[in-house]
C-alpha positions as CSV (number, residue, x, y, z in Angstrom):
1,M,47.5,209.2,65.7
2,V,50.2,207.1,63.9
3,T,53.2,209.1,62.9
4,G,52.9,210.4,59.3
5,Y,49.2,211.2,59.3
6,T,47.5,214.4,60.3
7,D,43.9,215.5,60.2
8,V,45.1,219.1,59.4
9,P,47.4,218.9,56.4
10,Y,50.5,221.1,56.8
11,N,49.4,223.1,53.8
12,M,45.8,223.4,54.8
13,G,46.1,227.1,54.3
14,E,46.2,226.5,50.5
15,I,42.6,225.3,50.5
16,A,41.3,227.3,53.4
17,Q,39.6,229.9,51.2
18,Y,37.8,227.2,49.2
19,V,36.3,225.1,51.9
20,V,33.9,225.5,54.8
21,T,35.1,224.2,58.2
22,D,32.9,226.2,60.6
23,E,30.6,223.7,62.4
24,D,27.5,226.0,62.5
25,R,27.7,226.6,58.7
26,I,28.4,222.9,58.1
27,V,25.1,222.0,59.9
28,S,23.1,224.5,57.9
29,E,24.7,223.5,54.5
30,I,24.0,219.8,55.1
31,I,20.4,220.3,56.2
32,G,19.7,222.8,53.4
33,A,21.3,221.0,50.5
34,A,19.2,219.0,48.0
35,R,22.0,216.5,47.8
36,C,25.4,215.9,49.4
37,Y,28.2,214.1,47.6
38,F,30.8,212.6,49.9
39,Y,34.1,212.0,48.1
40,D,36.1,208.9,48.8
41,T,39.9,209.2,48.5
42,C,40.3,207.1,45.3
43,S,37.7,209.0,43.3
44,L,38.9,212.5,44.3
45,R,42.4,211.4,43.2
46,R,41.0,210.3,39.8
47,H,38.9,213.4,39.2
48,A,41.8,215.6,40.2
49,C,43.6,214.3,37.1
50,L,41.0,215.7,34.7
51,D,41.5,218.9,32.8
52,S,38.5,220.7,31.2
53,S,36.4,217.5,31.3
54,A,36.0,217.9,35.1
55,E,33.5,220.7,34.3
56,Y,30.9,218.1,33.3
57,I,31.1,216.5,36.7
58,L,30.8,219.9,38.4
59,R,28.0,221.0,36.2
60,Y,26.0,217.9,37.2
61,I,26.7,218.4,40.9
62,K,25.7,222.1,40.8
63,G,22.6,221.3,38.8
64,Q,21.5,218.9,41.6
65,R,21.7,221.9,44.0
66,A,24.3,219.8,45.8
67,I,27.3,220.3,48.0
68,V,30.6,218.3,48.2
69,V,31.7,216.9,51.5
70,I,35.3,215.7,52.4
71,T,35.6,214.1,55.8
72,R,38.7,214.5,57.9
73,C,39.9,210.9,57.5
74,I,39.6,211.2,53.7
75,L,41.6,214.4,54.0
76,M,44.2,212.5,56.0
77,E,44.5,209.9,53.2
78,L,44.8,212.6,50.6
79,A,47.7,214.2,52.5
80,S,49.2,210.7,53.1
81,H,52.4,210.2,55.1
82,S,53.9,213.5,54.0
83,G,51.0,215.4,55.6
84,V,50.9,217.6,52.6
85,L,48.1,217.8,50.0
86,N,49.4,217.4,46.4
87,P,49.0,220.5,44.1
88,E,46.5,218.6,41.9
89,Y,44.2,218.0,44.8
90,I,44.4,221.6,45.9
91,D,43.6,222.7,42.3
92,Y,40.6,220.4,42.0
93,I,39.1,221.6,45.3
94,R,39.7,225.2,44.1
95,R,37.9,224.3,40.8
96,I,34.9,222.9,42.7
97,S,34.6,226.0,44.7
98,D,35.2,228.4,41.8
99,Y,32.3,226.6,40.0
100,G,30.0,227.8,42.8
101,I,29.7,224.5,44.7
102,T,30.1,224.6,48.5
103,V,32.9,222.3,49.7
104,L,32.7,221.1,53.3
105,V,35.7,219.7,55.2
106,V,34.1,218.0,58.2
107,Y,35.3,216.3,61.3
108,E,33.2,213.1,61.5
109,E,32.1,213.9,65.0
110,S,30.5,217.1,63.8
111,F,27.7,215.1,62.4
112,F,26.4,214.9,66.0
113,S,25.5,218.6,65.6
114,V,23.6,217.8,62.4
115,M,21.7,215.1,64.1
116,E,21.0,217.3,67.1
117,V,19.0,219.6,64.9
118,C,16.6,216.7,64.2
119,F,16.5,214.6,67.4
120,G,15.7,215.7,70.9
121,T,17.9,213.4,73.0
122,N,21.6,212.5,73.0
123,A,20.6,208.8,73.6
124,T,18.7,208.7,70.3
125,I,21.5,210.3,68.3
126,N,24.1,208.1,69.9
127,E,22.0,205.0,69.2
128,Y,22.3,205.6,65.5
129,L,26.0,205.7,65.8
130,C,26.0,202.4,67.7
131,W,23.9,200.7,65.0
132,A,26.2,202.1,62.2
133,V,29.4,200.9,63.9
134,R,28.0,197.4,64.7
135,T,26.9,196.9,61.1
136,T,30.0,198.4,59.4
137,V,32.9,197.1,61.4
138,G,34.1,193.7,60.3
139,P,36.0,191.1,62.4
140,V,39.3,192.4,61.1
141,S,39.7,196.2,60.8
142,S,41.5,199.1,62.4
143,I,38.3,200.2,64.2
144,K,37.9,196.7,65.7
145,D,41.5,196.9,67.0
146,M,40.9,200.4,68.4
147,L,37.8,199.3,70.2
148,K,39.7,196.4,71.9
149,D,42.2,199.0,73.1
150,N,39.6,201.5,74.3
151,P,37.2,199.8,76.6
152,C,35.3,203.0,77.4
153,V,34.6,203.7,73.7
154,N,33.7,200.1,73.2
155,K,31.3,200.2,76.1
156,E,29.5,203.2,74.5
157,V,29.3,202.3,70.8
158,V,29.3,198.5,70.9
159,C,27.5,197.8,74.2
160,G,25.3,200.9,74.1
161,K,26.1,202.1,77.6
162,G,26.1,205.7,78.8
163,L,24.4,207.0,75.7
164,D,23.1,210.1,77.4
165,S,26.5,211.8,76.9
166,S,27.0,214.4,74.2
167,G,30.7,213.3,73.7
168,V,30.2,209.8,72.3
169,Y,30.7,210.8,68.7
170,S,33.9,212.8,69.6
171,R,35.4,210.0,71.6
172,F,34.7,207.4,68.9
173,F,35.8,209.3,65.8
174,Q,38.9,210.8,67.4
175,A,40.0,207.4,68.7
176,A,39.4,205.9,65.2
177,R,41.4,208.5,63.4
178,G,44.2,208.0,65.8
179,V,44.9,204.5,64.6
180,K,45.1,205.4,60.9
181,E,47.7,203.4,59.1
182,S,48.9,203.1,55.5
183,G,46.8,200.7,53.4
184,D,44.0,200.3,55.8
185,N,40.3,200.8,55.0
186,L,39.7,203.3,57.8
187,G,38.6,206.1,55.4
188,E,35.9,204.0,53.8
189,D,34.7,202.5,57.1
190,L,34.3,205.9,58.7
191,L,32.6,207.3,55.6
192,A,30.1,204.4,55.6
193,I,29.4,205.0,59.3
194,C,28.8,208.7,58.8
195,L,26.5,208.1,55.8
196,Q,24.5,205.4,57.7
197,V,24.0,207.8,60.6
198,L,22.9,210.7,58.3
199,S,20.5,208.5,56.4
200,H,18.2,208.6,59.5
201,I,17.6,212.3,59.3
202,P,13.7,212.5,59.1
203,G,12.0,213.9,56.1
204,E,14.9,213.5,53.6
205,P,14.5,211.6,50.4
206,D,16.5,208.5,49.2
207,W,19.8,209.5,47.7
208,K,20.0,212.8,49.6
209,F,23.4,211.5,50.7
210,C,25.7,210.0,48.0
211,M,29.2,208.5,48.0
212,I,31.5,208.9,45.1
213,T,33.9,206.0,45.2
214,D,35.8,203.7,42.8
215,D,36.6,201.2,45.6
216,K,34.5,198.1,45.0
217,G,34.9,197.1,48.7
218,A,33.4,200.4,49.8
219,A,30.5,200.1,47.5
220,A,29.8,196.5,48.5
221,K,30.0,197.5,52.2
222,M,27.3,200.2,51.7
223,D,25.1,197.6,50.0
224,R,25.6,195.0,52.7
225,I,24.9,197.5,55.5
226,F,21.5,198.5,54.0
227,K,20.5,194.9,53.4
228,K,21.5,193.4,56.8
229,V,20.1,196.2,59.0
230,K,16.6,195.5,60.3
231,H,13.9,197.6,58.7
232,A,13.3,199.4,62.0
233,H,16.9,200.7,62.0
234,R,17.2,201.2,58.3
235,G,17.6,204.8,57.0
236,R,17.1,206.3,53.5
237,R,19.0,204.7,50.6
238,I,22.5,206.0,50.0
239,G,23.5,206.7,46.4
240,V,26.8,205.2,45.3
241,F,28.6,206.5,42.2
242,S,31.7,205.0,40.7
243,T,33.4,207.1,38.0
244,P,32.0,204.9,35.2
245,R,28.5,205.1,36.7
246,L,28.8,208.9,37.1
247,A,30.0,209.2,33.5
248,Q,27.0,207.2,32.3
249,T,24.7,209.5,34.3
250,L,26.2,212.6,32.8
251,Y,25.6,211.2,29.3
252,R,22.1,209.9,30.0
253,E,21.0,213.2,31.6
254,G,22.3,215.3,28.7
255,V,25.1,217.0,30.7
256,L,27.8,215.4,28.5
257,H,27.4,214.7,24.7
258,D,30.8,214.2,23.1
259,R,32.7,211.0,23.1
260,E,36.1,212.5,23.7
261,S,35.1,214.0,27.1
262,L,33.3,210.8,28.0
263,C,36.5,208.8,27.4
264,A,38.5,211.4,29.4
265,I,36.3,210.9,32.4
266,L,36.2,207.2,32.2
267,G,40.0,207.0,31.9
268,A,40.9,209.6,34.5
269,G,43.7,208.3,36.8
270,T,43.7,204.8,35.3
271,N,45.8,202.8,32.9
272,G,44.6,199.8,30.9
273,N,41.2,198.2,30.9
274,L,38.3,199.2,33.1
275,S,36.2,196.7,35.1
276,V,32.6,197.6,35.8
277,L,29.6,195.8,37.2
278,G,26.8,196.1,34.7
279,V,24.1,194.6,32.5
280,Q,24.4,194.5,28.7
281,Q,21.4,194.3,26.3
282,Y,20.8,190.5,26.5
283,D,22.0,189.8,30.0
284,I,19.7,188.6,32.7
285,D,22.0,189.3,35.7
286,S,24.7,191.8,36.3
287,A,28.2,190.7,35.8
288,E,31.7,192.1,36.0
289,I,32.7,193.4,32.5
290,T,36.2,194.3,31.5
291,L,36.9,196.4,28.5
292,T,38.7,199.5,27.3
293,K,37.5,203.0,28.0
294,D,36.8,203.5,24.3
295,K,34.6,200.4,24.1
296,L,32.8,201.4,27.3
297,A,32.2,204.9,26.0
298,D,30.7,203.3,22.8
299,L,28.4,201.1,24.9
300,I,27.3,204.0,27.1
301,M,26.4,206.0,23.9
302,Q,24.3,203.2,22.5
303,P,20.6,203.3,23.7
304,D,20.7,199.7,25.0
305,G,24.4,199.3,25.2
306,I,25.0,198.9,28.9
307,A,23.6,199.8,32.3
308,I,26.4,200.4,34.7
309,I,25.6,199.5,38.3
310,F,29.1,200.2,39.6
């Protein structure tokens, strides 16, 4: 792993009582949850800035009988080069837990154990990882560079050789986390891969697995993955929530009613105007719309004001 990043923050003990890290319980929580919300780094940072308005987000998640999932690469990004989680992140994780929502901190390779509950052979489970990597990794990325430097891992997840092994997930994800660098897109790439794998669990509905992200690149990647994968290898649809779309959902479903709290959530962790992808009343196609948080709040509160896509 590049110096400055660690998958176990130096102050991990400060969140230990609020999160689940035991693999057996992780498996049962993911299988048993009605919905799983996977936090991307950018959105957790934004929501950690909220004061009492965060309760509306937590109320919605709990009402969905959902859990919150933080993968190890996302935790690495939250701890950044210092290797230490900021107090506001610790406090937000505590608030989620205190609200009665289970928070999982998961090594990405642990999703092999989740898939193992549903599929009978290692080869089948590993093949889903292969398809996810092939459809997620672009020509220029940290993972692409890692695969060039790790021929054994490349042989397994790109060429699809030796898929009877139970260690393919561990070798791939550990090697990927090991090349984490500042400013790369590793967190969103690994998150997209994990969600694509989990979307193949049989019997689950669309949107069982959701990503909360304010990174337009991450959202676009999830959309491209679903569209370009052949139908035979396509799993259930993954839900993608930006903070504005989540705020719109809270208002439309009656979780949130007052304008002040709506503005607080929309503006969390941001300065200046907001840019959303949406459709206004007389639009035919979606477009990028830039406006203040107050104006966006007004549109959300109007019956036909705006439909936020991202």
